[in-house]
C-alpha positions as CSV (number, residue, x, y, z in Angstrom):
1,M,-0.2,-0.1,0.0
2,V,1.4,3.2,-1.0
3,R,0.1,6.7,0.7
4,E,0.8,10.0,-0.7
5,Q,1.7,13.1,1.7
6,Y,1.6,16.4,0.3
7,L,4.0,19.4,1.7
8,T,4.4,22.9,1.0
9,T,8.1,24.3,0.7
10,T,9.3,27.8,-0.5
11,D,11.1,28.1,-3.8
12,E,13.4,31.0,-4.8
13,S,10.8,33.4,-6.0
14,G,9.2,33.1,-2.7
15,S,6.1,31.5,-3.5
16,L,4.8,28.2,-2.2
17,A,4.8,24.8,-4.1
18,P,3.5,21.6,-2.8
19,V,6.0,18.9,-2.5
20,T,4.7,15.4,-3.3
21,E,6.5,12.3,-0.8
22,Y,5.6,8.7,-1.1
23,L,5.3,6.9,1.9
24,Y,5.2,2.7,1.6
25,M,3.6,1.1,4.4
26,I,4.5,-3.1,4.2
27,G,2.1,-5.8,5.8
28,I,-0.6,-8.6,5.1
29,Y,-4.4,-7.2,5.4
30,G,-7.7,-8.8,4.4
31,W,-8.3,-12.2,3.6
32,R,-4.7,-12.9,3.0
33,K,-3.9,-12.3,6.9
34,R,-6.8,-14.3,7.7
35,C,-5.6,-17.2,5.7
36,L,-2.0,-16.8,7.3
37,Y,-3.7,-17.0,10.9
38,M,-5.4,-19.9,9.5
39,F,-2.3,-21.9,8.5
40,V,-0.3,-21.1,11.7
41,L,-3.7,-22.4,13.7
42,L,-3.4,-25.8,11.5
43,L,0.3,-25.8,12.3
44,L,0.1,-25.5,15.6
45,I,-2.8,-28.2,15.6
46,I,-0.8,-30.8,13.7
47,L,2.2,-30.0,16.5
48,V,0.1,-30.9,19.3
49,V,-1.3,-33.9,17.7
50,N,2.0,-35.3,17.1
51,F,3.2,-34.6,20.4
52,A,0.3,-36.3,21.5
53,L,0.5,-39.4,19.5
54,T,4.1,-39.6,20.5
55,I,3.6,-39.5,24.2
56,W,0.9,-42.3,23.5
57,I,3.5,-44.4,21.5
58,L,5.9,-44.1,24.2
59,R,3.6,-45.2,27.1
60,V,2.1,-48.0,25.1
61,M,5.2,-49.4,23.8
62,W,7.0,-49.0,27.3
63,F,9.7,-47.3,25.8
64,N,12.6,-46.3,29.1
65,T,16.2,-45.8,29.5
66,E,17.0,-49.5,29.5
67,G,14.9,-50.3,26.6
68,M,11.4,-51.1,25.3
69,G,9.2,-52.5,27.4
70,Y,10.1,-56.5,28.6
71,L,13.0,-55.6,25.9
72,Q,15.9,-54.4,27.6
73,V,19.3,-53.1,25.7
74,N,22.6,-54.1,27.5
75,A,26.1,-54.2,26.6
76,D,26.1,-58.1,25.8
77,G,22.8,-58.0,23.7
78,L,19.1,-58.0,24.2
79,R,17.3,-59.4,27.0
80,L,13.3,-60.3,26.4
81,E,11.0,-60.9,29.6
82,G,8.2,-63.2,29.0
83,E,6.6,-64.5,25.9
84,S,7.4,-63.1,22.5
85,D,6.1,-63.6,18.8
86,F,8.0,-63.2,15.6
87,L,6.3,-63.0,12.5
88,F,9.3,-63.1,10.3
89,P,12.5,-64.7,10.4
90,L,14.7,-64.0,13.6
91,Y,18.8,-64.0,13.1
92,A,20.8,-64.0,15.9
93,Q,24.4,-65.3,16.9
94,E,23.0,-66.9,20.5
95,I,19.9,-67.4,22.2
96,D,19.9,-68.2,26.1
97,S,17.2,-68.4,28.5
98,R,17.3,-67.3,32.3
99,E,19.1,-69.4,34.6
100,D,15.9,-70.4,36.4
101,S,13.7,-71.2,33.6
102,A,13.8,-73.0,29.8
103,L,14.1,-72.1,27.0
104,L,10.9,-73.0,24.8
105,V,10.4,-72.1,21.1
106,H,6.9,-73.2,19.8
107,S,5.3,-72.7,16.5
108,S,1.6,-73.4,14.8
109,E,3.2,-74.9,12.3
110,N,7.0,-76.0,12.3
111,V,10.5,-74.6,13.7
112,T,13.5,-74.3,11.7
113,L,16.6,-73.4,12.3
114,N,19.6,-72.7,9.6
115,A,23.1,-72.1,9.8
116,R,24.9,-70.2,7.2
117,N,28.4,-69.8,5.7
118,A,29.9,-66.3,4.8
119,N,28.3,-66.7,1.6
120,G,24.8,-66.8,2.9
121,D,24.3,-70.4,2.0
122,V,22.7,-73.0,4.3
123,T,25.3,-75.8,5.6
124,G,23.0,-77.1,8.2
125,S,19.7,-77.0,9.3
126,V,17.0,-78.6,11.9
127,S,13.4,-78.9,11.4
128,V,10.6,-79.8,13.6
129,G,7.1,-80.1,12.3
130,P,3.9,-81.3,13.5
131,S,4.4,-84.8,12.4
132,Q,8.4,-85.0,12.0
133,A,11.8,-83.8,13.0
134,E,14.2,-83.4,10.0
135,G,18.0,-82.3,9.8
136,F,21.0,-82.3,7.8
137,G,24.5,-81.4,8.1
138,Q,28.0,-82.8,7.8
139,H,27.8,-84.2,10.8
140,F,25.6,-84.9,14.0
141,N,27.2,-84.6,17.4
142,I,25.7,-85.2,20.8
143,S,27.7,-84.2,23.9
144,S,27.1,-84.2,27.7
145,N,27.3,-81.5,30.3
146,H,31.1,-82.7,30.7
147,D,32.2,-82.1,27.5
148,E,31.8,-86.3,26.6
149,N,30.8,-87.4,23.2
150,L,27.4,-89.5,23.5
151,F,27.0,-89.7,19.9
152,Y,28.3,-89.1,16.7
153,A,27.2,-89.6,13.2
154,D,28.4,-88.8,9.5
155,A,28.4,-90.0,6.1
156,N,31.3,-92.8,7.5
157,G,29.1,-94.2,10.0
158,A,27.8,-93.7,13.2
159,V,29.6,-93.8,16.8
160,V,27.9,-94.1,20.5
161,G,30.5,-92.8,22.7
162,K,29.0,-94.2,25.9
163,G,29.5,-97.6,27.0
164,K,25.9,-99.1,26.9
165,L,23.3,-98.4,24.0
166,R,19.8,-99.9,25.2
167,V,17.2,-100.5,23.1
168,T,14.3,-100.6,24.9
169,G,11.5,-101.1,22.5
170,P,9.2,-104.5,22.4
171,E,10.4,-105.2,18.9
172,G,14.0,-105.2,19.6
173,A,16.0,-103.1,17.0
174,F,16.4,-103.8,13.2
175,F,19.9,-104.1,11.3
176,E,19.5,-104.2,7.6
177,H,23.6,-104.6,7.6
178,S,26.4,-105.9,9.9
179,V,26.7,-104.3,13.3
180,R,29.7,-104.6,14.9
181,T,30.2,-104.5,18.2
182,P,32.3,-106.5,21.5
183,L,29.4,-107.3,23.5
184,V,25.6,-107.9,23.2
185,K,23.8,-108.4,26.1
186,A,20.0,-108.5,27.4
187,V,18.1,-106.1,30.1
188,L,18.3,-108.2,33.2
189,N,15.8,-110.9,33.6
190,K,14.9,-110.4,30.0
191,E,15.8,-113.2,27.1
192,L,18.3,-111.9,24.2
193,R,17.5,-113.4,20.8
194,L,19.3,-112.9,17.7
195,E,17.1,-113.5,14.8
196,S,17.0,-113.6,11.1
197,P,13.6,-114.4,9.8
198,T,14.5,-114.8,6.0
199,R,18.1,-115.0,5.7
200,S,21.2,-116.3,7.6
201,L,22.7,-115.1,10.9
202,S,26.6,-114.8,10.8
203,M,28.7,-114.0,14.1
204,N,32.5,-113.8,13.1
205,A,35.3,-112.6,15.2
206,P,39.2,-112.9,14.9
207,K,39.9,-114.1,18.6
208,G,36.4,-116.1,19.1
209,V,33.0,-116.2,19.7
210,H,31.5,-116.5,23.4
211,V,28.3,-117.4,23.8
212,K,26.9,-117.6,27.2
213,A,23.9,-117.7,29.6
214,L,24.4,-117.4,33.5
215,A,21.1,-118.3,34.7
216,G,19.4,-120.0,31.7
217,N,19.4,-121.9,28.4
218,V,21.1,-120.9,24.8
219,D,18.8,-122.1,22.3
220,V,20.0,-122.4,18.5
221,T,17.0,-123.0,16.3
222,A,17.3,-123.5,12.4
223,H,14.8,-124.6,9.6
224,F,17.4,-126.6,7.8
225,D,21.0,-127.4,9.0
226,I,22.8,-125.7,11.7
227,Q,26.7,-126.1,11.3
228,L,29.5,-125.6,13.6
229,H,33.3,-125.2,11.9
230,S,36.2,-124.1,13.0
231,T,38.9,-124.0,10.4
232,A,42.2,-124.4,12.4
233,G,41.0,-125.6,15.9
234,L,39.1,-127.7,18.3
235,L,35.0,-128.1,19.0
236,I,34.6,-128.5,22.6
237,L,31.4,-129.5,24.1
238,D,32.2,-128.7,27.7
239,A,29.2,-129.9,30.0
240,E,28.3,-132.2,32.8
241,S,26.3,-134.0,29.9
242,V,26.2,-134.2,26.2
243,R,23.0,-135.4,25.1
244,L,21.8,-136.6,21.4
245,P,17.8,-137.3,22.4
246,T,16.6,-137.8,18.6
247,L,19.3,-139.6,17.0
248,P,17.8,-142.2,14.5
249,V,17.7,-146.1,15.8
250,G,19.4,-148.5,13.4
251,E,18.0,-151.9,12.9
252,A,19.7,-155.6,13.5
253,R,20.8,-156.8,10.0
254,T,21.3,-160.8,9.3
255,S,24.5,-162.2,8.1
256,G,23.3,-162.0,4.8
257,T,23.5,-158.5,4.4
258,S,27.2,-158.5,5.8
259,Q,28.3,-156.7,3.0
260,N,26.2,-153.6,3.3
261,M,28.4,-153.2,7.2
262,Y,31.5,-151.9,5.0
263,N,28.6,-148.7,4.7
264,L,28.2,-148.3,8.2
265,Y,30.6,-146.5,11.0
266,E,30.3,-146.2,14.8
267,V,31.2,-143.2,17.0
268,C,34.3,-143.6,19.4
269,V,34.8,-141.5,22.1
270,C,38.8,-141.2,23.4
271,P,39.5,-140.6,27.5
272,S,40.0,-137.1,26.6
273,G,36.7,-136.6,24.8
274,K,37.4,-136.5,21.4
275,F,35.4,-137.9,18.9
276,F,36.1,-140.3,15.8
277,I,34.5,-142.9,13.8
278,S,35.4,-146.2,13.2
279,R,34.1,-149.0,10.3
280,A,31.5,-151.0,12.0
281,G,31.8,-154.9,12.6
282,V,30.2,-157.4,14.2
283,S,31.7,-156.0,17.6
284,S,33.2,-152.7,18.3
285,T,36.1,-151.7,16.1
286,C,37.2,-148.7,18.5
287,G,39.8,-150.4,20.1
288,E,41.4,-151.3,16.7
289,N,41.1,-148.0,15.2
290,Q,42.4,-145.5,17.8
291,D,42.7,-142.2,17.0
292,C,43.1,-140.8,20.3
């Protein structure tokens, strides 16, 4: 807005002459001024609302100087109290529970733990689902609290570190291939059965195979033949008595059939317990063919 102001001055002839002087007044008037006030008021309202929302969020999320609610931030990492739900993957180097409680990981679908290398490739994984648990890696190791190896498995085989492997299932244990162990023993007051339903069962050892029953019997049953073979040694039956109750009994032959006696033999026993056979005759021929 410009306002004109007229002043009178005296010239050289002594007459009065008017002089025009312009005064510039700077400001906002009218509807512009009202719009400016409305805009400032709106900014003030937005500032108050933002401040109130910030205070509300701080109170709802329980922000404090140590962290956020049950989540505390310290020099060792994060400390979380109570139960928490994670909607997306959780990346952590180490997860520990409190000293007086256990660590529980629960999911309605499955729980998967992955280990990755520097390139981001998965090198080991453990997945627990509703119906099964799966895991893969280069090797699997279980240790005790004293850092003793309890179980180890890799591509070459499995090793049980403790002195005993106990199978408590009612059907026992099924092995598709060979088993190498120094001792197979049954539970106290239970029977030990080694069985092969459709194939053969063999026990091999470089220094001997010992079968003992300290308070019972040893039964060996086969559908066909039972063979006891020693390549460079003796077969010793050490017992109070040795019985063969189901041996067939031969029939007495007449003298006319003496030519068939050359195909018959008798079993002889030495004082040392050694068995040998001798060609049968009318009387015993063990004394004639002694092989003791």
